[in-house]
N, C-alpha and C positions, 0 to 999 in steps of 0.2 A: 508815428515814429518818435522815440525819445529824442529830445534835443541834445542831451548829453548823458553819458554813462561813465562812471568811474569805477573800475574794478581794482580793489586795493589788495596789496600783499599776496598776489597770485603767483604761483610758480610758473615761470616761462623759461623753458629749456635750461632748467637747473638753478635758476636764480629768482628770488622774489622781486616782483616788479609791480608797478601801478600801470594800468592801461586805461588811457582816456579815449573816449569815443565822442565825436561831435557829428551830429547828423548820421550819415551812413559810413563814415570813415574813421579809421584809427588815426588819431592826430598826435598822440604822444605815448611813448613807452619810457618809463623813468624808474629810478630807484624809489622805493616806498617813501612817501612823505612823512615827516616827523609829527606834523600837527594836523588840524582839521580844516585848515584854510582851503585846501584843494577840494575837500568834500562838499563845502558849501557851494562851490561853483557848479557842481553836477546835479542834474535833475534826479538821477538814480545812482545810488552808491551800492555796490555789491562787495561783500566781504569775501575776498578770495583766499582766506586762510584755509589750509588743508585742501586746496584745489589747485589744479594745473590748467593752464590755458593752452589749447591746441587749435589748429585750423579746423573748421567744420568740414564734413566729408561730402564727396560728390558721388552720386550713383549714376554711372555713365550709360547704363542701358536697363530700362525697365518698362513695364506696362502697368502703371500704377493701379488702375481700377481692378486689376486681377486679384487684388486682396479679397474680392468677393468669392474667389474660387479656391481660396487657401484650403488645402486638404481634400479637394474634390478631384477625383479621377487620378489618384496617384498610382505609381508602379505599373504604368502602361508604356508600350512602345510609342515613340514620338508620333508616327503617322496616325496610329489608332487614337492616341490621346488628343491630337488636334482635330481630326476629321469626325470622330464619333462622339467626342465629349465637349471639347472647348468651343469649336466653331458653332455647333448647333445652339448652345446656350448663349453664346455671344450675340447671335442673331436676334435674340429677344431683348437685349439691353437697350434701355432708353437713356437719353441724356441725363436725366435725374439719377438713374442708377449709377452711371459713370461718375457723376458728381460726388455721390456719397462714397463710392468705392475709392475714388481718388482722395477725398477728405480723410478716409480711414488710412490710406497710404501715407498721406502727409503727416497725420498724427504719429504713425509708426516711425516714419523717418525722423520727425522732430525728436521723438523720445529716444532715438538711437543715434542722434548726432549728425544726420544728413540734412544739409540745407539746400542742395541742388540735385535735381534729377533730370535725366534725359529720357523723355517718354514718347512712346508710339502707341496710339490706341484709337478706338472709335470715339465719336462724339467729342470732337476737339473742344467745343465750347464748355462742355461739362468739366473736362480736365482743367481748362484755363480758369474757370470760375473757382474751382477748388484751390488752385494754386494762389490765385489772387487773395482769397480769404484766409489762407493758411499762413501767409507771410514768407513762404519759401521761394526759392528760385527754380525755374525749370525751362528747359528747351522742349517745346511740345510740337510733335508732328502727328498729323492724321495718318492712319494706315492707307497707303496708296496700293490698291490691288486691282488688277484688271483681267488677269488670266488670259491676255491676248484678245479680248473682246473689244473691237474698235469703239462700240457705243460706250462701254464702261471706261475706256481710255479717255474719251472726250468728257464724260461726266466727272471723272476724277480730276482732270485738268481744271475744269470750271470750278469745282469745289475748292481746290487748293488755291486758286486765284482769289476766290471769295474769302477764304480763311486768312490769306496773307493780308488782305485789306482790313479785315476785322481785327487782326492781331495788333495792328497799330494802336488801337484804343486800349487793348489790354496791356500793352507795353507801357503806355502812358500812365494808366491808372495804377500800375504796379511799380512805378519808378524803375522801369527797366528790368524787373525781376522775371518777366515772362518773355521768352524768345520764341519766335516762330521758326520752325524747321520743316523741311520736307521729309516724308517718310515712306519711300518706296520699300515695300515689305522685304522682298528678296528677288533674286534673278529668276526663280521658278514660279513666282506669282505675278510678276510685272513684265509687260511686253518690252521689246527692244525700243519701240517707238516711245513708250512712256518713260523709259530710262533716259532716252535722249532729251525728251522734254524736261525731265527733272534736272538734268545736267545744265541745260540752257537757262531755265528759270532760276536755278540756284546761282549761276554765274552772273546773270543780269542783276539780281537783287542781293548778292553776297549772302546767301543763306547756307546754313548747315544742312547736311543731308545724312539722315539716319537710316541705315540699312542692315539687315541680317546678311552675313556673308560667310560662306564656307563652314557652315555649322555642322553638317553631317557628311559622311562619305557618300551617301546616296545623292546628295546635292551635287557633289563634284562629278560623280559618274553621269548623272543626268545632263549636266552642263556640257561635258565632253561629248556625249552622244548627240546632243542637239546642236551645239555650236562648234564642236571640234576644238574647244579650248577649255581650260580649267576656269573656275569662277573669276578669279582676279585677272587672269589674262583676258577673259571675255570683256569685263568692264573696262580694262585698259584699252581694248580695241575700239571702244565707243568713246574714248577720251572722257570717261566718267569720273576717273579718280583724280583727286586733288586734296589740298589741305583742309577743305571744308567737309570732307566725307568722314563720318563716324561709323566704322564698320564693326558690328557686334559679332562676337564669337571667334571667327577666324581660327577655327580648330584645325582644319585640314588644308595646309598650305605647303607648296613646294618651295624650294630655295629660290627659284626664279620668281615666284609670286611674292615672297618676302622682299626681294630686291625691288620689285615693281611698287610695292606699298611704300618702301622707304623713299624711292625716287620721287613719288608723288605726294609725300608727306601726309599719307592717310593716317587717321587716328583709329586705333584698334581697341576694342573693349573685351577684356577677359571676364568670363562669367563662370567661375569654377564650380559653384554649387549647382547651378542649372545644368551645366555640361555633365557633371557627375550623375545627377539624378536621372537625366534623360539618356545617359550612356552615349553621349555624342562624341566623346573623345577628350583628349587633353591638348590644350593649346601649346604649341612648341615654343615656350617662352625663352629658353636658353638659346635656341637657334635664332630666334628673333632678335635677341640681344646682340648676338654675334653679327647679325645682319644690319645692326645700327638702328634698331627700332625701339629701344628701351624707353626713351622719353615720350614716345607716341602711344604707349600702352596704358590704358585706363582700366578701371574696375567697375563692374556692375553686378547687380543681383539677378537680373531678368525679372519676370513677373512672379507673383506669389503662387501661381499654379505650378511653377516648376522650380521652386527654391526651398522652402515655403515662407521665407520672411524677407524683410528689407533691411536687415541689420548689416551695415557695411563693416562693422568691427569683425563680425564672423566671416564676412567675405574676404577680408584681408588675410585672416588666418587660413581659410581654405585655400586661397591662392598660393600662399607660400608653402604650406604643407603638401599640397598636391604636386607641386614641382619637385620638391625634395623626394617624395615617394616615387614619382614617375621616372626621375633621372637617376635615382640612387645616389644623389649628391646632396649632403646636408647643407652645403653652402648655397644651393640654388635659391633664388629669390629671397635674399635676406630681408629682415623685417623692414628696414628703411626703404627698400624698393617697393614693397607692397604698400607702405604708407604713402609714398609719393604718387603711386598710381591712383590712390583715392583722394589726393589733395592737389599738389602742385601740377602734376601732369594734366589732370582733368581741368583745372582752372585755366591753363593755357589753351587747351583744346577748345573749350567752350567760350573763350574770350571773356572770362570773368576775372576781374582784378582782385583775386583772393588766392586761397590755397596756401597762404603763409601769414604769419602774424608779424607785421612790421608797419612802421609809420607810413601813412598814405594809402594803405590798402583798404579795401572794403571791410567793414566790421562784420565779418562772418566768422564766428569762432565759438568754441565750446569750453565749458569749464568742467573738468573731470573731477570726480569725488575721490580724493586720495585716501579716504577712509574705507573705500570699497576694497574688499579683500584681494581683488585682482592686482591692486597696486601696493600691496604690503608683502615684501619690501619692494622698493623701486631702484634696482641697480641700473636699469636702462628703461626710460619711460616708453620709448618706441617699441621695445621688446614687449613690455607689459601691454601696450595698446594692441599690438598685433597678435601676440600669442596667448595672453592671459585673459584679456577683458572681453566683455560683450557690451552691447549698447546700454545696458543698465548702469554702467559707470558714469553716464552723462548726467550732470546735475543741472546745468544751465546751457541754453542755446540762444545765441544772438545771430540774427541774419539781417543784413542791410541796416544795422544800427538799431534793430528792434528786438526786445527780449521776448522770445517765443515760448521759452520754458524756463522756469526757475524752481528749484527744489523738486524737480521732476514732475511739475504740474503744468499742463497746457490748458489754457482757457477754453472751455467748451468741449473738453475731451469726452465727457460722459455722453453728451448728446450725439457726438459723432459715432461712438460705438453703438448706441441704441438704434440710430437711423440706419447704419450699415447692416445691423442684424435684421431689421425690417425689410430692407431690400433683398437680402439673401433669402429670407423666408418666402417672399413673393416669387422670386426667380425659381427657386427650387421646388416650391409647391407645384408650380405649373409644369416643371420638369418631371416630377413624380407622377402627375396626372397623365402627362403624355406617355410616359413609359408604361403606366398601368393600362392605358387605353390600347397601346400597341400589343401588350401581352394578351389582353382580352380578345382583340381581333385575331391575333395569330391562333389562339386556342379555338376560336370559332371557325377557323379555316378561311377567313376573308382576307387575311394578309399572309403572303408566303415569302420565303427568302430571308 
């Protein structure tokens, strides 16, 4: 970590300012200095001319290592996509595969201005190692799935208890950048017993809980059939819902469910690109605002198999435009609301003292290249960020007081790309062999159906 950074003459909300960072905090924001005396005091000096400083972005729901599946099995129905394509190949993933897939995700997020992501995936240690080495922040949960099998439930409990203990060392080594969370996948893959265990373990240890919720109409119908309640109502009946719960998707909600989410201070993650691609539906944002949930709504990309990138600039634009098109109201989700979902709302939800640039806050920020065509002209910088730009406008990324990218270069990025390509070649070579063998057997009559 740099002991001190001075960003000189950078545009900050319409005015040129100097921003001084000491350790991992912003310690001073001032009018530009007239001489060089302040520069001598800083270990690193960054020329902020023709650049703007903004808070770095939060990706509130993703599966980072799924970068390895980018462009694989597109344009399929959700159940077929999961059961016939994604789950079979995920079963072959090793910890090292997940490590390199996550390193690729961290590289992509760094280059597009995201410094925090909320992840749920297999091989927790592989993800944690990648985050540790990348310099980013993350809340990392292992996928908790038991499908109602008592033996699987007990195994998952033990595994999460072990991971919780192991996570302390990662938190220490990362200066608090790595947060352990619990990750019950969804109500249709996790038993009631396991959900109750998650509730109690999270309460005892003050842990965030990351869960998919009300993503599809089929999920709602199955829950009503099985439990006699809609998904949010079912979780409420278990006393599962509270301020620590991060609920991804929340596409199919009744008004009563919205009120339950508000009463329990549940955080909700909107995933517009993934929801559109998988035809899951449109999150009822305007109704949720009227129900008092606006400050609890965050933004996420989902995994690269269902998006297909991790660019939160694009996600902000999708989020806003989708609501305008869906409601027929051009004032729905204005730019500043989409921006807050990816910054301040998320920072509060994940208990990270960032999300805005001010003295005393963590030094998590971006420098935007104002020479990028998306910022010419700049009548309103938030409008340009949400509606005009993509992640390629980011010149410099600072997280926890460390410069992770400058002049759009990330240290070691070439190796990350090459190693990720090698992992993909290995995974999908075996996939192709398996498919070819299946075809051969079917043709010979030894496999039917």
